C-alpha positions in Angstrom: 101.2 122.0 82.2 103.2 120.1 84.7 103.2 116.3 84.6 103.9 113.9 87.5 104.6 110.3 87.8 101.3 108.7 89.0 103.4 106.5 91.4 106.0 108.6 93.1 104.9 112.0 91.9 108.3 113.2 90.5 107.9 115.9 88.0 108.4 114.6 84.4 109.1 116.8 81.5 106.3 117.0 78.9 108.2 115.4 76.2 109.1 112.2 78.4 105.6 111.6 79.8 105.1 108.6 77.6 108.3 106.9 78.9 108.6 105.1 82.1 109.3 107.5 85.1 113.1 108.3 85.3 112.9 108.1 89.1 110.8 104.9 89.8 110.6 103.2 86.4 106.6 103.1 86.6 104.9 103.0 83.3 101.9 105.6 83.7 99.5 103.7 81.4 100.0 100.4 83.2 99.9 102.0 86.7 96.5 103.5 85.8 95.1 100.2 84.6 96.4 98.3 87.6 94.6 100.6 90.2 91.0 101.3 90.7 89.6 104.8 90.4 89.2 105.0 94.2 92.8 103.6 94.8 94.1 106.4 92.5 92.0 109.0 94.4 93.3 107.8 97.7 96.9 107.7 96.4 96.5 111.4 95.2 96.0 112.5 98.7 99.8 112.4 98.9 100.3 114.4 95.7 102.6 117.5 96.0 100.1 119.7 94.2 97.5 121.0 96.5 94.8 121.4 93.8 95.3 117.7 92.9 94.9 116.8 96.5 91.8 118.9 96.7 90.2 117.4 93.7 90.8 113.9 95.4 89.4 115.1 98.7 86.2 116.2 97.1 85.9 113.4 94.9 86.2 110.8 97.7 83.8 112.8 99.8 81.2 113.0 97.0 81.5 109.2 96.4 81.1 108.5 100.1 84.0 106.0 100.0 84.3 104.5 103.4 87.6 103.0 102.7 88.9 106.5 102.1 88.1 107.7 105.7 91.6 106.7 107.3 93.5 108.2 104.3 91.6 111.3 104.5 92.2 111.7 108.1 95.9 111.0 107.7 95.8 113.8 105.0 94.3 116.3 107.2 96.7 115.6 110.0 99.6 115.6 107.5 98.7 119.0 105.8 97.5 120.6 108.9 98.9 124.0 107.7 96.4 124.0 104.9 93.3 124.8 106.9 91.2 125.1 103.8 92.0 121.5 102.7 91.6 120.2 106.1 88.1 121.7 106.4 87.2 120.2 103.1 88.2 116.8 104.6 86.1 117.3 107.6 83.2 118.1 105.2 84.0 114.9 103.2 84.2 112.7 106.4 80.8 114.4 107.7 79.2 113.3 104.4 80.4 109.6 104.8 77.8 107.0 106.0 77.8 106.6 109.7 80.4 104.0 110.8 83.0 103.4 113.4 85.7 104.5 111.2 84.1 107.9 110.6 83.5 108.5 114.4 87.1 107.5 115.1 88.4 109.8 112.3 86.3 112.8 113.5 87.6 112.3 117.1 91.1 112.1 115.9 90.5 115.5 114.2 89.7 117.2 117.5 93.5 117.3 118.0 94.1 119.1 114.7 96.5 122.0 114.9 94.0 124.4 113.2 91.4 125.9 115.6 88.9 126.2 112.7 89.2 122.5 112.0 88.8 121.5 115.7 85.8 123.7 116.0 83.9 122.4 113.1 84.5 118.9 114.1 83.4 119.6 117.6 80.2 121.4 116.2 79.4 118.3 114.2 80.1 116.0 117.2 77.8 118.1 119.5 75.1 118.1 116.8 75.2 114.4 116.8 75.3 114.0 120.5 72.1 116.0 120.7 70.1 114.0 118.3 
């Protein structure tokens, strides 16, 4: 199993995971206690491991965390080569409560590089317009 610093995401050898991060000096236990669950999930959107990012995307979508809308959108635009992740972000955004941030985010994603993402966003926006 690979371990990462929770703050800077540098890889940490298993035997050193109880020590401060050799790169940034973060104490993993303290870092976890200083940040809420939602803050940690939003931060995990930047994780180098795509499975960790996906877990965070799904969790934030399931929790319908409005404060995650912009970070989710930035993640989708940043990992635009990962179409599956970007489509999951679109699903998470669609599941969010109706608000200005959600509408803005979805309109931003109409410029996504992946046609599948653009198409899904446009389908949703068209559905909403016809209601």
